[in-house]
N, C-alpha and C positions, 0 to 999 in steps of 0.2 A: 769702627762704627759699623753698625748693621743697617740695613735698609728694608723697605717693603717691596723692593724690586727683585725680580728673577733675572737670571742671566739673559734670557731671551728678550727682556724688556729693553736692554741697551745694546743689543746686537746691531751693528752698523753705525753706532753712535760713539764708539770708543775713541776714534781719532779726534772728534769734536770735543769730547770730554777732556782728553789729555791736553789738547791745545789750549782749551779755556782754563783748565787748572793751572797750566804753566804761565798764562797771562795774569791770573788772579792771585797767584802765590809766588812772590819773588824768590828766585833760587840762585844758587851759586855763591862763590867766594865774595864776601863783602856786600852781598845783596841787601838792599834796604827798601823801605816803603816811602814813596813820595807823598802819599795821601795820609800819613799818620805822623804827626809831629807831637812828641811828648815834651812838656816842660819839666823842669827838675822835680817839682812837687808831684806831678802825675807819675813820673818814673819811680819816685820813692813809694808811692802807693802801690804800684805794680809789684815792687819787691817785697812789700809787707803783706799785701792781700792775695797775690797770686791770681788764680783763675776767677776768683770772686770779682776782682777788678774788671776783667774782661766781660763777665756776665752783666755787671752793673752798667757797662758801656754799650750793651746791646749785642755782644758777641756770644750767642748761645743763650741757654736758659738755665734757671736754677736747678732743673732736673739733671742737667749735665754734671753739676758739682757733686751730686750723690754718687756718681760712678767714677770719681777721680781719687787716686790714692791720696790720703790725708785731706780729703775734700778740697784738693787743689791748693793747699797752703801749708807749708811747713812753719810751725810756730817758732818764735825766737829770732826771726830775721831782723837784722839791724843794718840799714843802708849806710850808717856811719862807718861800718867796718869795710866798706867797699871803696876802692881807689877812684879818683877822678877819671883816670884813664878807662877803667871798666865802665863807669857810668857813661862816658862819652861813646865808647864802642857800642854799648847796648841801646843807646837812645834811638838810633835810626833803624835798628835791626829787628825790633819787635814785629811779629807777624810775617816772618820770612823763614824759608826752609833751610837756607845755608848750603853747605857743600859736603863733599865726602859721601858717606853712605846714607845720608838723610834723604827721605823720599816721601811721596804720597803715592799710594798704590791702590788702584781700584781692582778688586778681584771678585771671586765667588767661592762659595762653600762647595768644594769638590768632593769631600768625603766627611761623613759623620761617624765618629767612633762611639759616642755615648749619647743616644737619643734623649734620655731623660735630662741630662745636664745641659745639652744643647738647647732643649726647650726652655729651661730656666734662663739661659742667656739670650733667648730670642733668636737663635740661629737655626737655619734649615737648609737642606740640600738645594744647590743652585742659586741660593740667595746672594745678591750683590753686597759686597762689604768694602770698607775703605780702611786702610792702615796708614797712620801718620807717624813718621819717625823723625823727630828733631828735638833739639834741646835748648840750651840757654845761649847758643850762638857765641859771638865774640865776647859778650859780657861774661859768661861763665868761664871761657878760656882765659880771659884776663884775670879773673878772680883766682883761678888755679895758678897762673904764672906768678901773680903777686905773692901768694902764700907759700909757694915752693921755696922762695927765698927766705921767708919768715921761718919755715919749718927746718930748713938747712941750718940756720943759726940756732934754732931751738934744740935740735938734736945734739949739737955740740954743747950747748948750755946745760942740758940735762944729762949729758954723758951717755947718750943712746948710741950703741954701736950699730952701724948699718952695713949689711952685706952688699947693698947697692944704694947709691945716693938717691935714686928715685923713690926709695922707701922712707924718705925723710919724714919726720913726724914729731909730735909733741904730746905730752899727757893731756887728756881731755880737760882735766881740772886746772891746767896752767892757763895763764892769760893768753898765750898764743893759741892754744887749743880751743878755748871758748870763743875767741875772736873769729877763728876760722869757721867754726860751726855756725856762727851768726851770719858770716858772709856767704857760706855755702847755702844756707837757707834762702838767702836772697836770690842766688843763682837758680835754685830749684823752683822758686816761685815765678821767676822770669820764664823758665821753661814751661811750667803749667800754663801760664798766660799765653805764651807763644803757641802752644798746641791748641789751646781753646780758640784762639783767633783764627788759626789755620782751619780748624774744623768748621768754623762759621763760614769761611770762604769756600770750603768744599761743598757745604750745603747750598750756598748761593750759586755755585757753578752748576750743580745738578739741576737746580730750578731753572737756570738760564738756558742750559743746553737741551734739557728734556721737556721744558715747558710744563712742568708738573708742580703742584703745590706742596708745601712742607707736609701737609696731611697725607698726600699720596706717596711722597718719597719715604716718609718715616725714617729719616737718617738719624738714628739715636746712638748715643755713646754707650758702647758695651763696657769699656774700661780704659783708663789712662794710668799707666804704671811707670814708675821710675826705674832707671838703672844708673850706675856710676854715681852712687850717693852713699853717705853714711847716715844711719838712722838710729836714734835712741829708742830701744825697744826692751821689753821684758821677756825673758826666756828662762826655761828650766835648765839649770846647770847643776849636775850631781844631786838631783832631787830638790834643789832650792830655786825659788824664783829670784832672778837677778836682773838688774837693769844693766844693759850692755849697749855699746856702740857697735852696730853691725855695719861693716863696710861691704857694699855690693858693687864692686868694680868688675864689670863684665858679668854681672849677675842681676837677677831681678827677684822681687819678693814672691813667695808662693805660700801664703798663709792658709791654714787648714779651715775646714768647715767650723762654724760657730764662733770664729774669732771676732772680737768686737770691732776690729778695724776694717772689716769687710762690709760693703754695702748690705743693708738689711735684706734686700731681695736675693742676695747670693749666699747668705749664711748657711743655707742647707747644703750647698755644694762645695764651698771653698772659693778662694780668690781666683778670679780669671788671671791667667798668665799668657802674655802675648810674645810669641817667639818668631821674629821675622827671619826669612831665609835670604835668598838673593832674587834679583829681578827676573830670572829665567826659570825658577823652580817653584817653590811654594813657601808658605808660612803656616804657623799653627796657633790655635787657641787651646790652652790646657787649663787645668785647675790645680790649686795648691792642695797639699795633703798633710795629715797628721805626722806622717813619716818625715816630711821636710822640717816640721817644727822640732822633731827629736834629733835629727841627724845633721841638718844644714842651717840651723837658725832661721827656718822658714824661707829658704832661698833655693833658686834653681838657675839654669842657664838664661842668657838674655838674647841669644841670637846664634846664627850659624858660625860666625867667627871666620876671619880671613886665613887663607893658607898661603897667600903670597902678598908681598908689599904692593903698594900702588904703582911703584916704578916697574916692578916685575909684571904686573897686570897689563900696563901700557905696552910693554915690550912684547908680551904674548899676543896682544890684540893687533899688533902692527900688520897692516895689509888686510885686516878683516873688516867686513861691513857689519859691525855689531848690531846696529839698529835693524838692518835687514834680517839678520839671524833671529833677532827677537820677534820680528814681524812674521817670519816663517813659522814661529811657534804659536802665533796668534796673540802676541803681546806687543802693544804699542808703547814705545819708550821715547821720552823726550828729556834731554839734559841741558844744563847751562852751557856745556861745551862738548866737543867730541872727546876731549881728554877725560871729562867726568864719566862719560859712558864707558870708555875703555877701562878706566880704573875699577869699574864696578861689574866687569864681566862675571858671569856665573862661575867660571873656572877659578876666580880669585877667592872663592869661599868654600868652606866645607859643605858637604851635602847636609842640609838642615834635617832631612829625614833621619840620617844617622844620629845626629846630635839629639834630636827629640826622642828617638827611640831609647837612647841611653838614659835620659832622665825619667822617661816613662817606666822603663823596666826597673830602674832603681827605686821607683815609687815616690820620688820627690816632687813630681807633678805628672798629671795624667792627661792623655790626649782626649780632646773633645771634638775638634773639627780641623780639617786641612783646608787652607785657602790657596787658591791658584790665581796668579796675577793675570789681568787682561790689559791693563794700562798703567804705566808708571811715569811719574816725573821725578827726576833726580837733580840734586843740587850740584 
């Protein structure tokens, strides 16, 4: 999200913002909202409508929908393909950040690499921005768990040889494959709804802490993009247009200028690509390219990526005052627990600058701006 605020407008207010964000957006393992109770039919509507459901309930505006991948709803979602256990896990977790590397980060535009493209995205030097990274919570995790068992059986049934059991799969046209796609669409729509609701509470938090109106804050959605998803798309293969199932696990979409699936106001520049780093360094906004369409099925990286396990990170952080270290860098951090913060130390991740430079020089996505964190809440 971009804002109408400059970095100097929130100087001295970051601790209040972080503390209030932490109160307004439940975080951590098993976090749930006490003020949002979904009945079964409402939950089914979330899974079928995605972000549109959130907007209809007053969480954001129709303008937000225009800037969400797939307009915030993957077609073909069928709640009947989802287990009762997944429904149960998802019912109380909508509107929560969750755990692990999920975060809400308030930052600013530290560097602009392409002024013309940044202007189209409404981004400028020293502007306050907000990154929200979360997904489908325990609901999506349960859908995955349920279908891993289905896919293990399917791989044997269709005599698919696997170099690793984790690559279990089924043909898309098979009953197992089509059922999974319908269940996965439910999880994606849950995630779109989740981020939309959290974005709404981010806006409310800024209004509450800064005592400014929505008109003054101008907290607008730049883009909401998926990763860890399979998408049915049309691409050129050996000179022919073909319908493919593109799996972006640890990857994100990077469509080129003029693609019909990009918001109309971005078609001249290409799809915005959001690449988060770690809480101590920076993140990037890039744009997709024609080269990505030709070489990587319109895909690029989706983040810095870990270089050590959570257990290794906690071991390395032993005896360190990580929150104080971040504060010394000018970054206010708040987490659901000390362990959460230690798991997410910057040392646990690759340097996102190196990762982004690789995809930039490869030409599969191009740098637009660099974002530096000022305040972060971690799940």
